[in-house]
C-alpha positions as CSV (number, residue, x, y, z in Angstrom):
1,X,-21.5,35.7,57.7
2,X,-22.9,34.5,54.2
3,X,-26.6,33.6,54.3
4,X,-29.3,32.6,51.5
5,X,-29.3,35.6,48.7
6,X,-32.6,36.0,47.7
7,X,-34.2,33.1,49.2
8,X,-31.8,30.9,47.9
9,X,-29.8,28.0,49.8
10,X,-26.5,28.9,50.9
11,X,-25.2,25.9,48.9
12,X,-26.4,25.0,45.4
13,X,-24.5,21.7,43.6
14,X,-25.8,21.4,40.3
15,X,-24.5,18.1,37.9
16,X,-21.3,18.3,40.0
17,X,-18.9,15.1,38.4
18,X,-15.5,13.9,38.8
19,X,-14.3,11.4,36.6
20,X,-10.4,9.7,37.2
21,X,-8.8,8.3,33.7
22,X,-7.4,4.9,34.6
23,X,-6.6,4.2,30.8
24,X,-2.9,4.0,31.4
25,X,-0.1,4.8,29.2
26,X,-0.2,5.8,25.1
27,X,-0.3,2.3,24.3
28,X,-3.1,1.1,26.8
29,X,-5.3,4.0,25.5
30,X,-4.6,3.1,22.1
31,X,-5.6,-0.9,22.7
32,X,-8.3,-0.1,24.7
33,X,-9.9,3.1,24.7
34,X,-10.3,5.8,27.2
35,X,-11.6,4.0,30.8
36,X,-13.0,6.5,33.0
37,X,-14.1,5.9,36.7
38,X,-17.1,8.0,37.4
39,X,-16.2,8.5,41.3
40,X,-18.9,11.2,41.1
41,X,-21.9,11.6,38.4
42,X,-24.4,14.4,38.0
43,X,-24.8,15.2,42.0
44,X,-27.2,17.8,42.7
45,X,-28.6,19.2,45.9
46,X,-29.3,22.2,47.6
47,X,-28.4,23.1,51.5
48,X,-29.9,25.9,53.1
49,X,-28.3,28.0,55.8
50,X,-28.1,26.8,59.5
51,X,-29.1,23.2,58.5
52,X,-27.2,20.0,58.3
53,X,-27.6,17.8,55.4
54,X,-25.9,14.3,55.1
55,X,-24.3,12.5,52.6
56,X,-24.9,8.6,53.3
57,X,-23.7,5.5,51.5
58,X,-21.3,2.5,51.4
59,X,-17.6,3.0,50.7
60,X,-16.7,4.2,47.6
61,X,-19.9,5.7,46.9
62,X,-18.6,9.3,46.0
63,X,-19.2,11.0,49.6
64,X,-15.9,12.2,50.3
65,X,-14.9,13.3,46.6
66,X,-18.1,15.4,46.6
67,X,-17.1,16.8,49.7
68,X,-13.6,17.5,48.4
69,X,-14.9,18.8,45.1
70,X,-17.1,21.4,47.2
71,X,-14.1,22.6,49.0
72,X,-12.1,23.3,45.8
73,X,-9.3,20.4,47.0
74,X,-9.7,18.2,43.9
75,X,-10.7,19.7,40.4
76,X,-14.3,18.9,39.2
77,X,-15.0,17.4,35.6
78,X,-18.2,19.1,35.0
79,X,-20.9,20.7,37.0
80,X,-21.5,23.9,39.0
81,X,-21.1,24.9,42.9
82,X,-22.8,28.1,44.0
83,X,-21.8,29.6,47.5
84,X,-23.5,32.4,48.6
85,X,-24.8,33.5,45.1
86,X,-21.4,33.2,44.1
87,X,-20.0,30.6,41.6
88,X,-17.4,28.7,43.7
89,X,-15.7,26.7,41.3
90,X,-14.7,29.7,38.9
91,X,-13.2,31.6,42.1
92,X,-9.8,33.0,42.2
93,X,-7.6,35.5,43.8
94,X,-9.4,37.8,46.6
95,X,-12.9,35.7,45.7
96,X,-10.8,32.4,46.6
97,X,-9.4,33.7,49.7
98,X,-13.0,34.7,50.8
99,X,-14.4,31.6,49.9
100,X,-11.2,29.2,51.7
101,X,-12.3,31.4,55.1
102,X,-15.8,30.7,54.4
103,X,-15.8,27.1,53.9
104,X,-13.8,24.8,56.0
105,X,-13.3,21.1,56.6
106,X,-12.8,18.4,59.1
107,X,-11.1,15.0,57.9
108,X,-11.6,11.8,58.6
109,X,-8.5,11.0,60.1
110,X,-7.3,12.9,63.2
111,X,-4.1,11.0,63.0
112,X,-3.3,12.2,59.8
113,X,-5.0,15.4,59.0
114,X,-2.7,17.4,62.0
115,X,1.0,18.1,61.3
116,X,3.0,16.4,64.0
117,X,5.7,19.0,63.9
118,X,3.7,21.9,64.8
119,X,2.4,22.6,68.3
120,X,-1.6,22.9,69.0
121,X,-1.2,26.6,68.8
122,X,0.6,26.8,65.6
123,X,-2.4,24.4,64.2
124,X,-5.1,26.1,65.3
125,X,-3.5,29.8,65.3
126,X,-2.6,29.4,61.5
127,X,-6.1,30.4,60.0
128,X,-6.0,33.3,62.6
129,X,-2.9,34.7,60.9
130,X,-3.9,34.3,57.7
131,X,-7.1,35.5,57.7
132,X,-7.3,37.8,60.6
133,X,-3.5,38.9,60.8
134,X,-3.3,37.8,64.7
135,X,0.4,37.2,66.2
136,X,1.3,36.8,69.5
137,X,-0.4,37.3,72.5
138,X,-3.5,38.0,70.8
139,X,-3.6,34.7,68.8
140,X,-2.7,32.5,71.6
141,X,-5.6,33.8,73.8
142,X,-7.8,33.5,71.0
143,X,-6.4,29.6,70.3
144,X,-7.0,29.3,74.2
145,X,-10.5,30.2,73.4
146,X,-11.4,27.8,70.7
147,X,-9.8,25.2,72.7
148,X,-12.4,25.8,75.5
149,X,-15.0,25.6,73.0
150,X,-14.2,21.9,72.0
151,X,-13.7,21.0,75.4
152,X,-9.7,21.3,75.7
153,X,-7.9,22.8,78.4
154,X,-6.1,26.0,77.8
155,X,-2.6,24.3,78.9
156,X,-2.7,22.0,75.7
157,X,-1.5,24.8,73.5
158,X,2.3,23.8,73.5
159,X,1.8,20.4,73.1
160,X,2.1,18.0,69.9
161,X,-0.7,15.9,68.4
162,X,1.3,12.6,69.6
163,X,0.3,13.6,72.9
164,X,-3.5,13.4,72.5
165,X,-6.0,11.1,72.0
166,X,-7.9,10.6,68.9
167,X,-11.1,12.1,70.0
168,X,-8.8,14.7,71.9
169,X,-6.9,15.4,68.0
170,X,-10.2,15.4,66.4
171,X,-11.3,18.3,68.8
172,X,-8.0,20.2,68.0
173,X,-9.4,19.7,64.6
174,X,-12.7,21.2,64.8
175,X,-11.2,24.1,66.8
176,X,-9.1,24.4,63.7
177,X,-11.6,24.6,61.3
178,X,-13.6,27.1,63.7
179,X,-10.9,29.5,63.6
180,X,-11.7,31.5,60.5
181,X,-15.1,31.7,61.8
182,X,-17.0,29.4,58.5
183,X,-20.3,29.7,57.6
184,X,-20.1,25.9,56.0
185,X,-18.6,23.4,57.7
186,X,-17.6,19.9,55.6
187,X,-17.6,17.1,58.1
188,X,-16.0,14.2,56.5
189,X,-16.8,11.0,58.7
190,X,-15.5,13.1,61.9
191,X,-16.3,10.1,64.4
192,X,-16.1,7.0,62.0
193,X,-12.5,6.6,63.8
194,X,-13.4,6.9,67.4
195,X,-14.7,4.5,69.8
196,X,-18.5,4.9,70.4
197,X,-18.4,6.8,73.7
198,X,-15.9,9.6,72.0
199,X,-18.3,9.2,68.9
200,X,-21.5,10.6,71.2
201,X,-19.1,13.3,72.7
202,X,-18.2,15.0,69.3
203,X,-21.3,14.6,67.7
204,X,-22.9,16.7,70.7
205,X,-20.2,19.0,70.3
206,X,-20.7,19.2,66.6
207,X,-24.3,19.7,67.3
208,X,-24.0,22.6,70.0
209,X,-21.2,24.5,67.8
210,X,-23.6,24.2,64.8
211,X,-26.3,26.1,67.4
212,X,-24.0,28.4,69.0
213,X,-22.4,29.5,65.5
214,X,-25.4,29.3,63.0
215,X,-23.2,27.1,61.4
216,X,-24.3,25.2,58.0
217,X,-22.9,21.4,57.6
218,X,-22.2,19.2,55.2
219,X,-22.0,16.0,57.1
220,X,-20.5,12.7,55.6
221,X,-21.4,9.4,56.9
222,X,-21.8,5.7,56.5
223,X,-23.5,5.2,60.0
224,X,-26.8,5.6,59.6
225,X,-27.7,6.1,63.4
226,X,-25.1,8.8,63.3
227,X,-27.1,10.6,60.5
228,X,-30.2,10.2,61.9
229,X,-29.1,11.9,65.0
230,X,-27.7,15.0,63.4
231,X,-29.3,15.5,59.8
232,X,-31.8,17.9,59.0
233,X,-31.7,16.5,55.4
234,X,-30.1,12.9,53.9
235,X,-28.8,12.3,50.8
236,X,-28.2,8.5,49.7
237,X,-25.2,7.9,47.5
238,X,-24.6,4.7,45.5
239,X,-21.8,4.4,43.0
240,X,-21.3,8.2,42.6
241,X,-25.2,9.3,42.2
242,X,-28.1,10.3,44.6
243,X,-30.4,7.6,45.0
244,X,-32.7,9.3,47.2
245,X,-33.5,12.8,49.2
246,X,-35.4,14.4,51.1
247,X,-36.0,15.2,55.1
248,X,-34.3,12.9,57.3
249,X,-37.5,11.8,59.3
250,X,-39.3,11.1,56.3
251,X,-36.7,9.2,54.6
252,X,-36.0,6.8,57.6
253,X,-39.5,6.5,58.0
254,X,-40.6,6.1,54.5
255,X,-37.4,5.1,52.3
256,X,-38.6,4.9,48.7
257,X,-35.6,3.7,47.1
258,X,-34.7,-0.2,47.2
259,X,-31.3,1.1,48.5
260,X,-32.1,3.0,51.1
261,X,-34.5,0.4,52.7
262,X,-31.7,-2.5,52.3
263,X,-29.5,0.1,53.9
264,X,-32.0,0.7,56.6
265,X,-32.5,-3.1,57.2
266,X,-29.1,-3.9,57.4
267,X,-28.0,-1.4,60.6
268,X,-28.2,-2.5,64.3
269,X,-30.2,-1.1,66.4
270,X,-29.3,-0.7,70.0
271,X,-31.8,-2.4,72.3
272,X,-33.6,-4.6,70.0
273,X,-32.0,-8.1,69.1
274,X,-33.8,-8.4,65.0
275,X,-31.9,-10.6,62.5
276,X,-30.0,-8.1,60.2
277,X,-30.7,-8.0,56.5
278,X,-27.3,-7.4,54.9
279,X,-27.3,-6.1,51.4
280,X,-25.5,-8.9,48.9
281,X,-23.3,-8.5,46.3
282,X,-20.9,-5.6,45.9
283,X,-21.1,-2.1,44.1
284,X,-20.3,-2.0,40.7
285,X,-17.0,0.0,39.5
286,X,-18.1,2.4,37.3
287,X,-15.4,2.5,34.5
288,X,-17.5,3.9,31.7
289,X,-20.7,2.6,32.7
290,X,-24.0,1.6,30.7
291,X,-26.8,3.5,31.1
292,X,-29.4,2.9,33.4
293,X,-29.7,2.6,37.4
294,X,-26.1,1.5,38.7
295,X,-28.2,-0.4,42.0
296,X,-30.2,-2.4,39.0
297,X,-27.5,-5.4,39.1
298,X,-28.4,-5.7,43.1
299,X,-32.2,-4.9,43.2
300,X,-34.9,-7.4,43.6
301,X,-37.3,-4.7,42.0
302,X,-35.2,-4.5,38.9
303,X,-37.1,-4.6,35.4
304,X,-35.7,-4.3,32.0
305,X,-36.4,-0.5,31.7
306,X,-34.2,0.5,34.8
307,X,-31.0,-0.7,32.5
308,X,-32.5,1.0,29.5
309,X,-31.6,4.5,30.5
310,X,-30.5,6.7,33.6
311,X,-33.1,6.9,36.0
312,X,-33.3,10.7,37.2
313,X,-34.5,12.3,40.5
314,X,-37.8,12.9,40.6
315,X,-39.8,14.4,43.3
316,X,-42.2,12.0,45.0
317,X,-43.5,14.3,48.1
318,X,-42.6,17.3,49.8
319,X,-39.1,17.6,49.1
320,X,-38.6,14.1,49.1
321,X,-36.4,12.7,45.5
322,X,-36.1,9.2,44.5
323,X,-34.3,7.6,41.6
324,X,-36.1,4.7,41.0
325,X,-39.0,3.7,38.2
326,X,-40.8,1.4,40.9
327,X,-40.6,4.0,43.9
């Protein structure tokens, strides 16, 4: 299993960007010029082996797009992704096959991420055939073992996805992701569509699997309570950019960015009946955005300099970075 090379992190992301052209046809381009939505804009972070980094933020902040860029499910507009010391964005052929084996993704919706025409044995067993050449009885036994690891009975092998609940389907998706024995697991809001009681079970499952298999995990969520439970590091995203990045305990105890503080003040806490302080306004649509902090139009601490130029991430403490002039 890959690990850090010469002390470097397992995953290194540098200035990763994805722009979508929403200009329309040739006439629209001629009349209005090129219009680009900057879904992910200059995102950089490191993820050490056997650690969990959470990407958090409102819907549309670029979290899932970042994961898909890392997994090569979307082409990047710019930037670099290095996995185990190798350039992942330029991998092809045998290198790409090895990358696919080592980097697996669990999607948000367990109802659409499983092929309804395939039985569980084929869904979970297909990666075993592709990457290890397993077939027949050997594959069936390995699939049964994987189902056991995620808390499902071996007699589920011959059933179809529609015969399972949402939580069970997500366990099948996790078993499929574990099949190639990956080093990095990209978990794209894997519990957001599940009941609260089932969420806790799946989170405990992921935590246990991470420890047993020495997995590195990029965990995407908009639920700060879930993030606080599972993540070693937290990166707060807004409008395609990282606003704050640091150890989870430090980010939650001493948030430095006004957006991070707003998110924490707006979250409900079990057992505490305090009035919530929801963040007002809506995220800006980043079509040909002007320079400056993307949060400036909603920020109570805004000054003129916030909209004069882009605000880079700066180190404000051990491992703690923030993109704010007022931090």
